[in-house]
C-alpha positions, 0 to 999 in steps of 0.5 A: 677105296670109297667109290667105284665107277661102273660103265653101263651099256645096252647089250646088242642082244638086249638088256644091259651090261656093266663093267667096273673101271679098274676092277675085274667086275662084270655083270649083265641083266635084262632090266636096269633094276635087275642090273643094279642088284647084280652090280651090288652082288658082284661088288660084294663077291669081289671084295672082302668084308670091310673092303667094299667101296661105299659108293657105286657110281653108274655111268650109263653110255648110249651109243647112237649111229647117225648117217652123214 
C-alpha cells in the first residue's frame, strides 16, 4: 500500500477530526498542524514497521448549510 486517504472534518465542538478510508484509523486535534502530527502518529501505530504507506492524502471536508 503506497497511499492512504484521510478525511478531515471540523469537529462540532471545535478542532478537527480525521479518519482513514478503509482502515481503522481515527484521531482528532485542536489545530491543523497538530492534526497532521496526530495522523502521522496514528498511522505509525496502526501499521507494522515497513508496512506503512508512503503518502497520506488528506481531504478536507467543509460542511455548509444554506437556507432555501
